[in-house]
Phi, psi and omega in degrees: 000196188247146179231148169251125183255126173254115187242166176059033175275122180303143183307320183293342183257356186297318181296319178295320180297314179296323178295322178295319178300315180296324179301327180266010174084014180300133178082006181224152173223128181055036177079005180240148177299149179305136175283166178299316180300318180294318182293331182270346185260166179185183185206161169285177184291325177059203177292148001261013185276322186256127181277358180269343189282151176267330191212172179290147173225297181299322180278335181280323186303314179298324179291320178298316179295322175306312182294319179293322176297319179298333178272000176096014184261010183298330182272003179292122183273061181229165181242132173250125178248130183235132172230154184277350180203182185287354179287342169057048185298334177266008177057055181297339180285353174258018179245161176299325177231124175243137175235121185241127177303125185236003181170178182301110181055044176224147182231142172262135179274136172235137177229170175092356182285166176222149185299330180277002177067012175290334178235129180263138176296147182233151174295164184276091182236128181281168180293342176261024171067036173256130178257138182234164172052048179266333185228066183275124175291152185307321182290345178262344178301317180299323179294315180298314183291321177298318178298314179297314183295322177296317179297317178298311183299323183283329191242359183290147172278162182303127177077005184274121177281171187297317180299315179295321177300312180300318180293324179291315180293322179087156184299316181296323177295320178292320178299315178300316179300313180296322180293323185276344180277125182303331182291332185241357185302319181295319177298325183282351179288341181260129176242165184226150177293144183288350174283001175265009183298133176272120180260000000 
């Protein structure tokens, strides 16, 4: 992820400097320290800074993490990467969960990625060439991720991170899970041609 380094601060001024950072809310959101999930996740600038983007990313990501924290996922040591378009400036395909802007206020889900980039996230395409979850509205992203995280928590092996879990279950296994879960079944009823894949 990204760091901002403040260097050459005289020892006598460090406490004042840290107090100033706290005064402006550094390290906190809504009065609480950043969760692990929030610290590991991020987004490209998206709207309104980038004229190439279809949808929000930088402004959407904190709200999405707020919702996930409210559901109890703040301590999940995973990374969610969000970009506003297919240019993928925050490299969502190197995250356990990638969300890529695919249309006006719509996101495509990518899974199977890893932070070390040894594994690239892939769109949700079945072995019979059906693509799913390509145009998820923001209010349904939380439903999809909550469903995935619950499945992971229930079925993960000891020490298995989300990316490794997804790769072990396989794309068809994840598709079956999303289809059979009442929370996501309606979203899974819509398929897309594979020539719409965002690269």
